[in-house]
Kinemage of the C-alpha trace (Angstrom):
@kinemage 1
@onewidth
@group {chain A} dominant
@subgroup {mainchain}
@vectorlist {calphas} color= white
{ca met a 1} P 119.503 39.268 26.520
{ca ala a 2} L 122.559 37.036 26.124
{ca asp a 3} L 126.008 38.565 26.349
{ca leu a 4} L 127.289 38.996 22.847
{ca pro a 5} L 131.022 39.147 22.241
{ca arg a 6} L 132.187 42.651 21.543
{ca glu a 7} L 133.915 43.245 18.286
{ca val a 8} L 137.534 44.188 18.707
{ca pro a 9} L 139.212 46.079 15.873
{ca glu a 10} L 141.649 43.892 13.962
{ca asp a 11} L 144.600 46.119 14.839
{ca val a 12} L 143.969 45.741 18.593
{ca gln a 13} L 145.460 42.568 19.998
{ca arg a 14} L 145.312 41.590 23.626
{ca trp a 15} L 148.368 40.175 25.339
{ca thr a 16} L 146.810 37.081 26.846
{ca ala a 17} L 148.922 34.598 28.749
{ca lys a 18} L 148.868 32.323 25.710
{ca arg a 19} L 150.254 35.059 23.415
{ca arg a 20} L 152.913 36.023 25.965
{ca val a 21} L 154.022 32.380 26.234
{ca ala a 22} L 154.228 32.088 22.442
{ca leu a 23} L 156.362 35.234 22.284
{ca val a 24} L 158.683 34.077 25.066
{ca val a 25} L 159.066 30.626 23.519
{ca ser a 26} L 160.001 32.198 20.177
{ca ile a 27} L 162.689 34.204 22.007
{ca leu a 28} L 163.989 31.122 23.806
{ca arg a 29} L 164.111 29.189 20.527
{ca gly a 30} L 166.228 31.971 19.026
{ca glu a 31} L 163.621 32.856 16.417
{ca thr a 32} L 163.692 36.479 17.570
{ca thr a 33} L 165.369 38.660 20.165
{ca val a 34} L 163.811 40.594 23.017
{ca val a 35} L 164.548 43.887 21.253
{ca glu a 36} L 163.119 42.702 17.922
{ca ala a 37} L 159.984 41.325 19.583
{ca ala a 38} L 159.424 44.521 21.558
{ca arg a 39} L 159.841 46.687 18.470
{ca lys a 40} L 157.632 44.488 16.280
{ca his a 41} L 154.752 44.413 18.762
{ca gly a 42} L 155.029 47.930 20.184
{ca leu a 43} L 156.121 46.725 23.626
{ca thr a 44} L 158.872 47.875 25.926
{ca val a 45} L 162.011 45.778 26.225
{ca ser a 46} L 161.526 45.686 29.996
{ca asp a 47} L 158.005 44.235 29.607
{ca val a 48} L 159.264 41.444 27.344
{ca glu a 49} L 162.216 40.742 29.649
{ca glu a 50} L 159.865 40.565 32.620
{ca trp a 51} L 157.641 38.069 30.793
{ca arg a 52} L 160.691 35.960 30.000
{ca glu a 53} L 161.901 36.041 33.620
{ca arg a 54} L 158.444 35.141 34.950
{ca phe a 55} L 158.142 32.331 32.398
{ca leu a 56} L 161.505 30.857 33.368
{ca ala a 57} L 160.774 31.189 37.095
{ca gly a 58} L 157.432 29.429 36.618
{ca ala a 59} L 159.012 26.686 34.520
{ca glu a 60} L 161.722 26.107 37.105
{ca asn a 61} L 159.168 26.025 39.896
{ca ser a 62} L 156.932 23.569 38.040
{ca leu a 63} L 159.840 21.119 37.763
{ca arg a 64} L 160.687 21.202 41.473
{ca ser a 65} L 159.957 18.194 43.648
{ca asn a 66} L 158.071 20.523 45.971
{ca pro a 67} L 156.836 23.512 43.954
{ca lys a 68} L 156.692 26.832 45.795
{ca asn a 69} L 153.396 28.621 46.207
{ca asp a 70} L 152.737 31.995 44.566
{ca glu a 71} L 153.713 33.934 47.692
{ca ala a 72} L 157.099 32.220 47.906
{ca leu a 73} L 157.711 32.906 44.208
{ca lys a 74} L 156.863 36.578 44.722
{ca asp a 75} L 159.225 36.797 47.693
{ca glu a 76} L 161.995 35.200 45.647
{ca met a 77} L 161.430 37.641 42.782
{ca ile a 78} L 161.433 40.608 45.192
{ca lys a 79} L 164.764 39.485 46.652
{ca lys a 80} L 166.227 39.072 43.156
{ca leu a 81} L 165.060 42.553 42.127
{ca gln a 82} L 166.404 44.076 45.352
{ca arg a 83} L 169.821 42.517 44.665
{ca lys a 84} L 169.762 43.875 41.114
{ca leu a 85} L 168.777 47.332 42.366
{ca gly a 86} L 171.685 47.222 44.816
{ca glu a 87} L 174.084 46.303 42.007
{ca val a 88} L 172.835 49.142 39.802
{ca thr a 89} L 173.073 51.617 42.689
{ca leu a 90} L 176.644 50.525 43.392
{ca asp a 91} L 177.536 50.888 39.704
{ca met a 92} L 176.097 54.418 39.674
{ca asp a 93} L 178.040 55.354 42.807
{ca ile a 94} L 181.268 54.082 41.230
{ca leu a 95} L 180.604 56.053 38.035
{ca lys a 96} L 179.824 59.230 39.993
{ca glu a 97} L 183.079 58.860 41.928
{ca ala a 98} L 185.021 58.252 38.717
{ca met a 99} L 183.507 61.393 37.154
{ca arg a 100} L 184.297 63.646 40.126
{ca pro a 101} L 187.740 64.839 38.868
{ca tyr a 102} L 186.257 65.748 35.481
{ca gln a 103} L 183.388 67.690 37.035
{ca thr a 104} L 185.850 69.723 39.122
{ca phe a 105} L 187.972 70.430 36.034
{ca gln a 106} L 184.907 71.449 34.027
{ca glu a 107} L 183.621 73.767 36.771
{ca gly a 108} L 187.046 75.452 37.063
{ca thr a 109} L 187.393 76.164 33.347
{ca ser a 110} L 183.859 77.198 32.474
{ca gly a 111} L 184.133 80.663 34.034
{ca glu a 112} L 187.292 81.727 32.229
């Protein structure tokens, strides 16, 4: 028996590469924002931002004289994410240090 396409309910939409590209392009054109797109389609902002970053990285790579292979692109993305994680960690450490005097004050007055 031949494989028949399964019926998918109308309210279920798959996020194919083509749909993700269309969404990212609409963001880049200024037709919508990341937050609006995420809300409208029931996605997380981080998912949409990741799609945008991957799209831009792929576009940049495709315009290179010598495009990088997938492994090199992954390594580059890992390094970028590690740098960002380091920045966020540093920011948190600075905020914790800045809050230290207030935590001491709060602990000293709560028992009175």
